[in-house]
mmCIF file of the N, C-alpha and C atoms, coordinates in Angstrom:
data_MODEL
# 
_entry.id   MODEL 
# 
loop_
_atom_site.group_PDB 
_atom_site.id 
_atom_site.type_symbol 
_atom_site.label_atom_id 
_atom_site.label_alt_id 
_atom_site.label_comp_id 
_atom_site.label_asym_id 
_atom_site.label_entity_id 
_atom_site.label_seq_id 
_atom_site.pdbx_PDB_ins_code 
_atom_site.Cartn_x 
_atom_site.Cartn_y 
_atom_site.Cartn_z 
_atom_site.occupancy 
_atom_site.B_iso_or_equiv 
_atom_site.pdbx_formal_charge 
_atom_site.auth_seq_id 
_atom_site.auth_comp_id 
_atom_site.auth_asym_id 
_atom_site.auth_atom_id 
_atom_site.pdbx_PDB_model_num 
ATOM 1   N N  . MET A 1 1  ? 23.852 146.682 181.550 1.00 0.00 ? 1  MET A N  1 
ATOM 2   C CA . MET A 1 1  ? 22.973 147.556 180.820 1.00 0.00 ? 1  MET A CA 1 
ATOM 3   C C  . MET A 1 1  ? 21.555 147.430 181.366 1.00 0.00 ? 1  MET A C  1 
ATOM 4   N N  . LEU A 1 2  ? 20.860 148.536 181.372 1.00 0.00 ? 2  LEU A N  1 
ATOM 5   C CA . LEU A 1 2  ? 19.456 148.556 181.773 1.00 0.00 ? 2  LEU A CA 1 
ATOM 6   C C  . LEU A 1 2  ? 18.619 149.087 180.619 1.00 0.00 ? 2  LEU A C  1 
ATOM 7   N N  . GLN A 1 3  ? 17.346 148.709 180.634 1.00 0.00 ? 3  GLN A N  1 
ATOM 8   C CA . GLN A 1 3  ? 16.435 149.207 179.623 1.00 0.00 ? 3  GLN A CA 1 
ATOM 9   C C  . GLN A 1 3  ? 15.228 149.816 180.324 1.00 0.00 ? 3  GLN A C  1 
ATOM 10  N N  . VAL A 1 4  ? 14.762 150.947 179.798 1.00 0.00 ? 4  VAL A N  1 
ATOM 11  C CA . VAL A 1 4  ? 13.613 151.632 180.360 1.00 0.00 ? 4  VAL A CA 1 
ATOM 12  C C  . VAL A 1 4  ? 12.706 152.084 179.222 1.00 0.00 ? 4  VAL A C  1 
ATOM 13  N N  . GLN A 1 5  ? 11.411 152.088 179.486 1.00 0.00 ? 5  GLN A N  1 
ATOM 14  C CA . GLN A 1 5  ? 10.451 152.597 178.521 1.00 0.00 ? 5  GLN A CA 1 
ATOM 15  C C  . GLN A 1 5  ? 9.790  153.826 179.126 1.00 0.00 ? 5  GLN A C  1 
ATOM 16  N N  . LEU A 1 6  ? 9.797  154.916 178.378 1.00 0.00 ? 6  LEU A N  1 
ATOM 17  C CA . LEU A 1 6  ? 9.230  156.176 178.839 1.00 0.00 ? 6  LEU A CA 1 
ATOM 18  C C  . LEU A 1 6  ? 8.057  156.557 177.958 1.00 0.00 ? 6  LEU A C  1 
ATOM 19  N N  . ASP A 1 7  ? 6.963  156.977 178.573 1.00 0.00 ? 7  ASP A N  1 
ATOM 20  C CA . ASP A 1 7  ? 5.842  157.552 177.832 1.00 0.00 ? 7  ASP A CA 1 
ATOM 21  C C  . ASP A 1 7  ? 6.073  159.058 177.789 1.00 0.00 ? 7  ASP A C  1 
ATOM 22  N N  . ILE A 1 8  ? 6.013  159.622 176.583 1.00 0.00 ? 8  ILE A N  1 
ATOM 23  C CA . ILE A 1 8  ? 6.376  161.018 176.372 1.00 0.00 ? 8  ILE A CA 1 
ATOM 24  C C  . ILE A 1 8  ? 5.160  161.820 175.909 1.00 0.00 ? 8  ILE A C  1 
ATOM 25  N N  . LEU A 1 9  ? 4.870  162.907 176.602 1.00 0.00 ? 9  LEU A N  1 
ATOM 26  C CA . LEU A 1 9  ? 3.809  163.827 176.202 1.00 0.00 ? 9  LEU A CA 1 
ATOM 27  C C  . LEU A 1 9  ? 4.429  164.953 175.383 1.00 0.00 ? 9  LEU A C  1 
ATOM 28  N N  . GLY A 1 10 ? 3.827  165.264 174.246 1.00 0.00 ? 10 GLY A N  1 
ATOM 29  C CA . GLY A 1 10 ? 4.338  166.333 173.398 1.00 0.00 ? 10 GLY A CA 1 
ATOM 30  C C  . GLY A 1 10 ? 5.055  165.830 172.162 1.00 0.00 ? 10 GLY A C  1 
ATOM 31  N N  . MET A 1 11 ? 5.152  164.532 172.017 1.00 0.00 ? 11 MET A N  1 
ATOM 32  C CA . MET A 1 11 ? 5.817  163.941 170.863 1.00 0.00 ? 11 MET A CA 1 
ATOM 33  C C  . MET A 1 11 ? 4.734  163.538 169.861 1.00 0.00 ? 11 MET A C  1 
ATOM 34  N N  . SER A 1 12 ? 4.608  164.312 168.767 1.00 0.00 ? 12 SER A N  1 
ATOM 35  C CA . SER A 1 12 ? 3.512  164.042 167.849 1.00 0.00 ? 12 SER A CA 1 
ATOM 36  C C  . SER A 1 12 ? 3.905  164.048 166.373 1.00 0.00 ? 12 SER A C  1 
ATOM 37  N N  . LYS A 1 13 ? 5.090  164.479 166.070 1.00 0.00 ? 13 LYS A N  1 
ATOM 38  C CA . LYS A 1 13 ? 5.528  164.598 164.670 1.00 0.00 ? 13 LYS A CA 1 
ATOM 39  C C  . LYS A 1 13 ? 6.803  163.789 164.441 1.00 0.00 ? 13 LYS A C  1 
ATOM 40  N N  . HIS A 1 14 ? 7.066  163.468 163.181 1.00 0.00 ? 14 HIS A N  1 
ATOM 41  C CA . HIS A 1 14 ? 8.260  162.692 162.852 1.00 0.00 ? 14 HIS A CA 1 
ATOM 42  C C  . HIS A 1 14 ? 9.550  163.421 163.226 1.00 0.00 ? 14 HIS A C  1 
ATOM 43  N N  . TYR A 1 15 ? 9.547  164.748 163.136 1.00 0.00 ? 15 TYR A N  1 
ATOM 44  C CA . TYR A 1 15 ? 10.771 165.460 163.518 1.00 0.00 ? 15 TYR A CA 1 
ATOM 45  C C  . TYR A 1 15 ? 11.038 165.336 165.016 1.00 0.00 ? 15 TYR A C  1 
ATOM 46  N N  . ASN A 1 16 ? 9.977  165.120 165.831 1.00 0.00 ? 16 ASN A N  1 
ATOM 47  C CA . ASN A 1 16 ? 10.183 164.874 167.259 1.00 0.00 ? 16 ASN A CA 1 
ATOM 48  C C  . ASN A 1 16 ? 10.971 163.584 167.464 1.00 0.00 ? 16 ASN A C  1 
ATOM 49  N N  . VAL A 1 17 ? 10.656 162.587 166.646 1.00 0.00 ? 17 VAL A N  1 
ATOM 50  C CA . VAL A 1 17 ? 11.337 161.295 166.743 1.00 0.00 ? 17 VAL A CA 1 
ATOM 51  C C  . VAL A 1 17 ? 12.828 161.466 166.479 1.00 0.00 ? 17 VAL A C  1 
ATOM 52  N N  . SER A 1 18 ? 13.156 162.120 165.378 1.00 0.00 ? 18 SER A N  1 
ATOM 53  C CA . SER A 1 18 ? 14.568 162.326 165.036 1.00 0.00 ? 18 SER A CA 1 
ATOM 54  C C  . SER A 1 18 ? 15.276 163.149 166.100 1.00 0.00 ? 18 SER A C  1 
ATOM 55  N N  . PHE A 1 19 ? 14.613 164.194 166.561 1.00 0.00 ? 19 PHE A N  1 
ATOM 56  C CA . PHE A 1 19 ? 15.223 165.075 167.545 1.00 0.00 ? 19 PHE A CA 1 
ATOM 57  C C  . PHE A 1 19 ? 15.517 164.333 168.845 1.00 0.00 ? 19 PHE A C  1 
ATOM 58  N N  . ILE A 1 20 ? 14.541 163.600 169.365 1.00 0.00 ? 20 ILE A N  1 
ATOM 59  C CA . ILE A 1 20 ? 14.735 162.881 170.624 1.00 0.00 ? 20 ILE A CA 1 
ATOM 60  C C  . ILE A 1 20 ? 15.789 161.798 170.460 1.00 0.00 ? 20 ILE A C  1 
ATOM 61  N N  . ARG A 1 21 ? 15.736 161.042 169.362 1.00 0.00 ? 21 ARG A N  1 
ATOM 62  C CA . ARG A 1 21 ? 16.723 159.978 169.141 1.00 0.00 ? 21 ARG A CA 1 
ATOM 63  C C  . ARG A 1 21 ? 18.134 160.557 169.127 1.00 0.00 ? 21 ARG A C  1 
ATOM 64  N N  . GLU A 1 22 ? 18.329 161.620 168.359 1.00 0.00 ? 22 GLU A N  1 
ATOM 65  C CA . GLU A 1 22 ? 19.660 162.236 168.275 1.00 0.00 ? 22 GLU A CA 1 
ATOM 66  C C  . GLU A 1 22 ? 20.107 162.784 169.621 1.00 0.00 ? 22 GLU A C  1 
ATOM 67  N N  . LYS A 1 23 ? 19.189 163.410 170.342 1.00 0.00 ? 23 LYS A N  1 
ATOM 68  C CA . LYS A 1 23 ? 19.530 163.972 171.656 1.00 0.00 ? 23 LYS A CA 1 
ATOM 69  C C  . LYS A 1 23 ? 19.951 162.864 172.620 1.00 0.00 ? 23 LYS A C  1 
ATOM 70  N N  . MET A 1 24 ? 19.224 161.754 172.619 1.00 0.00 ? 24 MET A N  1 
ATOM 71  C CA . MET A 1 24 ? 19.556 160.645 173.522 1.00 0.00 ? 24 MET A CA 1 
ATOM 72  C C  . MET A 1 24 ? 20.917 160.057 173.188 1.00 0.00 ? 24 MET A C  1 
ATOM 73  N N  . LEU A 1 25 ? 21.205 159.922 171.900 1.00 0.00 ? 25 LEU A N  1 
ATOM 74  C CA . LEU A 1 25 ? 22.464 159.296 171.507 1.00 0.00 ? 25 LEU A CA 1 
ATOM 75  C C  . LEU A 1 25 ? 23.673 160.198 171.741 1.00 0.00 ? 25 LEU A C  1 
ATOM 76  N N  . THR A 1 26 ? 23.452 161.481 172.038 1.00 0.00 ? 26 THR A N  1 
ATOM 77  C CA . THR A 1 26 ? 24.573 162.356 172.390 1.00 0.00 ? 26 THR A CA 1 
ATOM 78  C C  . THR A 1 26 ? 24.958 162.198 173.853 1.00 0.00 ? 26 THR A C  1 
ATOM 79  N N  . LEU A 1 27 ? 24.107 161.547 174.631 1.00 0.00 ? 27 LEU A N  1 
ATOM 80  C CA . LEU A 1 27 ? 24.390 161.377 176.054 1.00 0.00 ? 27 LEU A CA 1 
ATOM 81  C C  . LEU A 1 27 ? 25.329 160.194 176.266 1.00 0.00 ? 27 LEU A C  1 
ATOM 82  N N  . LYS A 1 28 ? 26.419 160.454 176.938 1.00 0.00 ? 28 LYS A N  1 
ATOM 83  C CA . LYS A 1 28 ? 27.365 159.384 177.252 1.00 0.00 ? 28 LYS A CA 1 
ATOM 84  C C  . LYS A 1 28 ? 26.677 158.380 178.169 1.00 0.00 ? 28 LYS A C  1 
ATOM 85  N N  . GLY A 1 29 ? 26.711 157.127 177.770 1.00 0.00 ? 29 GLY A N  1 
ATOM 86  C CA . GLY A 1 29 ? 26.100 156.065 178.558 1.00 0.00 ? 29 GLY A CA 1 
ATOM 87  C C  . GLY A 1 29 ? 24.804 155.538 177.961 1.00 0.00 ? 29 GLY A C  1 
ATOM 88  N N  . VAL A 1 30 ? 24.215 156.280 177.024 1.00 0.00 ? 30 VAL A N  1 
ATOM 89  C CA . VAL A 1 30 ? 23.015 155.792 176.326 1.00 0.00 ? 30 VAL A CA 1 
ATOM 90  C C  . VAL A 1 30 ? 23.487 154.933 175.156 1.00 0.00 ? 30 VAL A C  1 
ATOM 91  N N  . ILE A 1 31 ? 23.046 153.695 175.147 1.00 0.00 ? 31 ILE A N  1 
ATOM 92  C CA . ILE A 1 31 ? 23.470 152.720 174.141 1.00 0.00 ? 31 ILE A CA 1 
ATOM 93  C C  . ILE A 1 31 ? 22.554 152.759 172.918 1.00 0.00 ? 31 ILE A C  1 
ATOM 94  N N  . SER A 1 32 ? 21.248 152.791 173.173 1.00 0.00 ? 32 SER A N  1 
ATOM 95  C CA . SER A 1 32 ? 20.299 152.841 172.064 1.00 0.00 ? 32 SER A CA 1 
ATOM 96  C C  . SER A 1 32 ? 19.042 153.573 172.497 1.00 0.00 ? 32 SER A C  1 
ATOM 97  N N  . SER A 1 33 ? 18.335 154.069 171.485 1.00 0.00 ? 33 SER A N  1 
ATOM 98  C CA . SER A 1 33 ? 17.101 154.821 171.718 1.00 0.00 ? 33 SER A CA 1 
ATOM 99  C C  . SER A 1 33 ? 16.122 154.461 170.606 1.00 0.00 ? 33 SER A C  1 
ATOM 100 N N  . ASP A 1 34 ? 15.090 153.702 170.953 1.00 0.00 ? 34 ASP A N  1 
ATOM 101 C CA . ASP A 1 34 ? 14.064 153.303 169.996 1.00 0.00 ? 34 ASP A CA 1 
ATOM 102 C C  . ASP A 1 34 ? 12.803 154.087 170.303 1.00 0.00 ? 34 ASP A C  1 
ATOM 103 N N  . ILE A 1 35 ? 12.265 154.759 169.288 1.00 0.00 ? 35 ILE A N  1 
ATOM 104 C CA . ILE A 1 35 ? 11.131 155.641 169.502 1.00 0.00 ? 35 ILE A CA 1 
ATOM 105 C C  . ILE A 1 35 ? 9.940  155.135 168.709 1.00 0.00 ? 35 ILE A C  1 
ATOM 106 N N  . PHE A 1 36 ? 8.794  155.105 169.379 1.00 0.00 ? 36 PHE A N  1 
ATOM 107 C CA . PHE A 1 36 ? 7.554  154.627 168.785 1.00 0.00 ? 36 PHE A CA 1 
ATOM 108 C C  . PHE A 1 36 ? 6.545  155.770 168.795 1.00 0.00 ? 36 PHE A C  1 
ATOM 109 N N  . LEU A 1 37 ? 6.513  156.519 167.698 1.00 0.00 ? 37 LEU A N  1 
ATOM 110 C CA . LEU A 1 37 ? 5.691  157.722 167.610 1.00 0.00 ? 37 LEU A CA 1 
ATOM 111 C C  . LEU A 1 37 ? 4.209  157.421 167.836 1.00 0.00 ? 37 LEU A C  1 
ATOM 112 N N  . LYS A 1 38 ? 3.712  156.369 167.213 1.00 0.00 ? 38 LYS A N  1 
ATOM 113 C CA . LYS A 1 38 ? 2.286  156.038 167.318 1.00 0.00 ? 38 LYS A CA 1 
ATOM 114 C C  . LYS A 1 38 ? 1.848  155.887 168.770 1.00 0.00 ? 38 LYS A C  1 
ATOM 115 N N  . HIS A 1 39 ? 2.715  155.297 169.593 1.00 0.00 ? 39 HIS A N  1 
ATOM 116 C CA . HIS A 1 39 ? 2.379  155.050 170.994 1.00 0.00 ? 39 HIS A CA 1 
ATOM 117 C C  . HIS A 1 39 ? 3.000  156.089 171.931 1.00 0.00 ? 39 HIS A C  1 
ATOM 118 N N  . LYS A 1 40 ? 3.772  157.029 171.363 1.00 0.00 ? 40 LYS A N  1 
ATOM 119 C CA . LYS A 1 40 ? 4.438  158.089 172.129 1.00 0.00 ? 40 LYS A CA 1 
ATOM 120 C C  . LYS A 1 40 ? 5.311  157.501 173.241 1.00 0.00 ? 40 LYS A C  1 
ATOM 121 N N  . LYS A 1 41 ? 6.101  156.511 172.849 1.00 0.00 ? 41 LYS A N  1 
ATOM 122 C CA . LYS A 1 41 ? 6.990  155.827 173.788 1.00 0.00 ? 41 LYS A CA 1 
ATOM 123 C C  . LYS A 1 41 ? 8.431  155.864 173.277 1.00 0.00 ? 41 LYS A C  1 
ATOM 124 N N  . VAL A 1 42 ? 9.345  155.876 174.236 1.00 0.00 ? 42 VAL A N  1 
ATOM 125 C CA . VAL A 1 42 ? 10.765 155.796 173.935 1.00 0.00 ? 42 VAL A CA 1 
ATOM 126 C C  . VAL A 1 42 ? 11.339 154.656 174.765 1.00 0.00 ? 42 VAL A C  1 
ATOM 127 N N  . LYS A 1 43 ? 12.043 153.740 174.099 1.00 0.00 ? 43 LYS A N  1 
ATOM 128 C CA . LYS A 1 43 ? 12.722 152.650 174.807 1.00 0.00 ? 43 LYS A CA 1 
ATOM 129 C C  . LYS A 1 43 ? 14.217 152.935 174.745 1.00 0.00 ? 43 LYS A C  1 
ATOM 130 N N  . ILE A 1 44 ? 14.827 153.050 175.903 1.00 0.00 ? 44 ILE A N  1 
ATOM 131 C CA . ILE A 1 44 ? 16.235 153.436 175.987 1.00 0.00 ? 44 ILE A CA 1 
ATOM 132 C C  . ILE A 1 44 ? 17.020 152.354 176.707 1.00 0.00 ? 44 ILE A C  1 
ATOM 133 N N  . THR A 1 45 ? 18.141 151.974 176.119 1.00 0.00 ? 45 THR A N  1 
ATOM 134 C CA . THR A 1 45 ? 19.094 151.081 176.767 1.00 0.00 ? 45 THR A CA 1 
ATOM 135 C C  . THR A 1 45 ? 20.278 151.944 177.184 1.00 0.00 ? 45 THR A C  1 
ATOM 136 N N  . TYR A 1 46 ? 20.665 151.818 178.451 1.00 0.00 ? 46 TYR A N  1 
ATOM 137 C CA . TYR A 1 46 ? 21.735 152.680 178.962 1.00 0.00 ? 46 TYR A CA 1 
ATOM 138 C C  . TYR A 1 46 ? 22.586 151.950 179.993 1.00 0.00 ? 46 TYR A C  1 
ATOM 139 N N  . ASN A 1 47 ? 23.751 152.507 180.221 1.00 0.00 ? 47 ASN A N  1 
ATOM 140 C CA . ASN A 1 47 ? 24.684 151.970 181.209 1.00 0.00 ? 47 ASN A CA 1 
ATOM 141 C C  . ASN A 1 47 ? 24.535 152.797 182.486 1.00 0.00 ? 47 ASN A C  1 
ATOM 142 N N  . PRO A 1 48 ? 23.965 152.221 183.553 1.00 0.00 ? 48 PRO A N  1 
ATOM 143 C CA . PRO A 1 48 ? 23.734 152.978 184.780 1.00 0.00 ? 48 PRO A CA 1 
ATOM 144 C C  . PRO A 1 48 ? 25.017 153.364 185.513 1.00 0.00 ? 48 PRO A C  1 
ATOM 145 N N  . ASP A 1 49 ? 26.137 152.779 185.129 1.00 0.00 ? 49 ASP A N  1 
ATOM 146 C CA . ASP A 1 49 ? 27.412 153.176 185.722 1.00 0.00 ? 49 ASP A CA 1 
ATOM 147 C C  . ASP A 1 49 ? 27.916 154.485 185.129 1.00 0.00 ? 49 ASP A C  1 
ATOM 148 N N  . VAL A 1 50 ? 27.320 154.886 183.997 1.00 0.00 ? 50 VAL A N  1 
ATOM 149 C CA . VAL A 1 50 ? 27.766 156.087 183.289 1.00 0.00 ? 50 VAL A CA 1 
ATOM 150 C C  . VAL A 1 50 ? 26.736 157.205 183.370 1.00 0.00 ? 50 VAL A C  1 
ATOM 151 N N  . ILE A 1 51 ? 25.453 156.858 183.282 1.00 0.00 ? 51 ILE A N  1 
ATOM 152 C CA . ILE A 1 51 ? 24.387 157.866 183.285 1.00 0.00 ? 51 ILE A CA 1 
ATOM 153 C C  . ILE A 1 51 ? 23.215 157.366 184.122 1.00 0.00 ? 51 ILE A C  1 
ATOM 154 N N  . THR A 1 52 ? 22.548 158.296 184.784 1.00 0.00 ? 52 THR A N  1 
ATOM 155 C CA . THR A 1 52 ? 21.389 157.924 185.594 1.00 0.00 ? 52 THR A CA 1 
ATOM 156 C C  . THR A 1 52 ? 20.107 158.087 184.792 1.00 0.00 ? 52 THR A C  1 
ATOM 157 N N  . LEU A 1 53 ? 19.084 157.391 185.229 1.00 0.00 ? 53 LEU A N  1 
ATOM 158 C CA . LEU A 1 53 ? 17.773 157.531 184.620 1.00 0.00 ? 53 LEU A CA 1 
ATOM 159 C C  . LEU A 1 53 ? 17.272 158.962 184.786 1.00 0.00 ? 53 LEU A C  1 
ATOM 160 N N  . ASN A 1 54 ? 17.532 159.567 185.934 1.00 0.00 ? 54 ASN A N  1 
ATOM 161 C CA . ASN A 1 54 ? 17.109 160.957 186.157 1.00 0.00 ? 54 ASN A CA 1 
ATOM 162 C C  . ASN A 1 54 ? 17.734 161.901 185.140 1.00 0.00 ? 54 ASN A C  1 
ATOM 163 N N  . LYS A 1 55 ? 18.989 161.704 184.783 1.00 0.00 ? 55 LYS A N  1 
ATOM 164 C CA . LYS A 1 55 ? 19.653 162.540 183.792 1.00 0.00 ? 55 LYS A CA 1 
ATOM 165 C C  . LYS A 1 55 ? 18.976 162.385 182.434 1.00 0.00 ? 55 LYS A C  1 
ATOM 166 N N  . ILE A 1 56 ? 18.615 161.163 182.077 1.00 0.00 ? 56 ILE A N  1 
ATOM 167 C CA . ILE A 1 56 ? 17.930 160.912 180.810 1.00 0.00 ? 56 ILE A CA 1 
ATOM 168 C C  . ILE A 1 56 ? 16.586 161.635 180.790 1.00 0.00 ? 56 ILE A C  1 
ATOM 169 N N  . ILE A 1 57 ? 15.810 161.465 181.850 1.00 0.00 ? 57 ILE A N  1 
ATOM 170 C CA . ILE A 1 57 ? 14.495 162.109 181.943 1.00 0.00 ? 57 ILE A CA 1 
ATOM 171 C C  . ILE A 1 57 ? 14.631 163.628 181.922 1.00 0.00 ? 57 ILE A C  1 
ATOM 172 N N  . ASN A 1 58 ? 15.566 164.160 182.689 1.00 0.00 ? 58 ASN A N  1 
ATOM 173 C CA . ASN A 1 58 ? 15.775 165.615 182.723 1.00 0.00 ? 58 ASN A CA 1 
ATOM 174 C C  . ASN A 1 58 ? 16.137 166.157 181.346 1.00 0.00 ? 58 ASN A C  1 
ATOM 175 N N  . THR A 1 59 ? 16.945 165.431 180.606 1.00 0.00 ? 59 THR A N  1 
ATOM 176 C CA . THR A 1 59 ? 17.342 165.864 179.263 1.00 0.00 ? 59 THR A CA 1 
ATOM 177 C C  . THR A 1 59 ? 16.123 165.949 178.350 1.00 0.00 ? 59 THR A C  1 
ATOM 178 N N  . ILE A 1 60 ? 15.242 164.971 178.417 1.00 0.00 ? 60 ILE A N  1 
ATOM 179 C CA . ILE A 1 60 ? 14.022 164.987 177.607 1.00 0.00 ? 60 ILE A CA 1 
ATOM 180 C C  . ILE A 1 60 ? 13.137 166.159 178.010 1.00 0.00 ? 60 ILE A C  1 
ATOM 181 N N  . GLU A 1 61 ? 12.976 166.357 179.305 1.00 0.00 ? 61 GLU A N  1 
ATOM 182 C CA . GLU A 1 61 ? 12.102 167.425 179.781 1.00 0.00 ? 61 GLU A CA 1 
ATOM 183 C C  . GLU A 1 61 ? 12.679 168.813 179.516 1.00 0.00 ? 61 GLU A C  1 
ATOM 184 N N  . GLU A 1 62 ? 13.990 168.943 179.515 1.00 0.00 ? 62 GLU A N  1 
ATOM 185 C CA . GLU A 1 62 ? 14.622 170.222 179.189 1.00 0.00 ? 62 GLU A CA 1 
ATOM 186 C C  . GLU A 1 62 ? 14.344 170.636 177.744 1.00 0.00 ? 62 GLU A C  1 
ATOM 187 N N  . GLU A 1 63 ? 14.010 169.675 176.905 1.00 0.00 ? 63 GLU A N  1 
ATOM 188 C CA . GLU A 1 63 ? 13.709 169.958 175.497 1.00 0.00 ? 63 GLU A CA 1 
ATOM 189 C C  . GLU A 1 63 ? 12.229 170.259 175.268 1.00 0.00 ? 63 GLU A C  1 
ATOM 190 N N  . GLY A 1 64 ? 11.440 170.295 176.343 1.00 0.00 ? 64 GLY A N  1 
ATOM 191 C CA . GLY A 1 64 ? 10.040 170.687 176.226 1.00 0.00 ? 64 GLY A CA 1 
ATOM 192 C C  . GLY A 1 64 ? 9.036  169.551 176.201 1.00 0.00 ? 64 GLY A C  1 
ATOM 193 N N  . TYR A 1 65 ? 9.500  168.331 176.388 1.00 0.00 ? 65 TYR A N  1 
ATOM 194 C CA . TYR A 1 65 ? 8.603  167.186 176.431 1.00 0.00 ? 65 TYR A CA 1 
ATOM 195 C C  . TYR A 1 65 ? 8.367  166.819 177.899 1.00 0.00 ? 65 TYR A C  1 
ATOM 196 N N  . ALA A 1 66 ? 7.302  166.072 178.156 1.00 0.00 ? 66 ALA A N  1 
ATOM 197 C CA . ALA A 1 66 ? 7.019  165.623 179.518 1.00 0.00 ? 66 ALA A CA 1 
ATOM 198 C C  . ALA A 1 66 ? 7.062  164.103 179.562 1.00 0.00 ? 66 ALA A C  1 
ATOM 199 N N  . VAL A 1 67 ? 7.818  163.568 180.499 1.00 0.00 ? 67 VAL A N  1 
ATOM 200 C CA . VAL A 1 67 ? 7.843  162.130 180.727 1.00 0.00 ? 67 VAL A CA 1 
ATOM 201 C C  . VAL A 1 67 ? 6.709  161.839 181.702 1.00 0.00 ? 67 VAL A C  1 
ATOM 202 N N  . ILE A 1 68 ? 5.692  161.129 181.237 1.00 0.00 ? 68 ILE A N  1 
ATOM 203 C CA . ILE A 1 68 ? 4.502  160.927 182.068 1.00 0.00 ? 68 ILE A CA 1 
ATOM 204 C C  . ILE A 1 68 ? 4.417  159.534 182.696 1.00 0.00 ? 68 ILE A C  1 
ATOM 205 N N  . HIS A 1 69 ? 5.257  158.614 182.239 1.00 0.00 ? 69 HIS A N  1 
ATOM 206 C CA . HIS A 1 69 ? 5.273  157.275 182.831 1.00 0.00 ? 69 HIS A CA 1 
ATOM 207 C C  . HIS A 1 69 ? 6.620  156.624 182.552 1.00 0.00 ? 69 HIS A C  1 
ATOM 208 N N  . VAL A 1 70 ? 7.124  155.912 183.557 1.00 0.00 ? 70 VAL A N  1 
ATOM 209 C CA . VAL A 1 70 ? 8.394  155.201 183.431 1.00 0.00 ? 70 VAL A CA 1 
ATOM 210 C C  . VAL A 1 70 ? 8.141  153.729 183.729 1.00 0.00 ? 70 VAL A C  1 
ATOM 211 N N  . LYS A 1 71 ? 8.530  152.870 182.787 1.00 0.00 ? 71 LYS A N  1 
ATOM 212 C CA . LYS A 1 71 ? 8.419  151.417 182.985 1.00 0.00 ? 71 LYS A CA 1 
ATOM 213 C C  . LYS A 1 71 ? 9.813  150.834 182.932 1.00 0.00 ? 71 LYS A C  1 
ATOM 214 N N  . ARG A 1 72 ? 10.228 150.244 184.028 1.00 0.00 ? 72 ARG A N  1 
ATOM 215 C CA . ARG A 1 72 ? 11.580 149.669 184.093 1.00 0.00 ? 72 ARG A CA 1 
ATOM 216 C C  . ARG A 1 72 ? 11.551 148.206 183.754 1.00 0.00 ? 72 ARG A C  1 
# 
């Protein structure tokens, strides 16, 4: 398992938190998704044998958010 922290632009309301969390957990290979609205960060634990980091980022960006920083 790997863990990554993403800084997200456009995440400002509580419904964004629920939406992103639910969207991440629908992806096969994502184990957990912890979202910190105050800091606009998402911490994701995932299985790299099942899903790539690029797929995770693309999924977030397809929903209208921007991933502005990735910390591995």
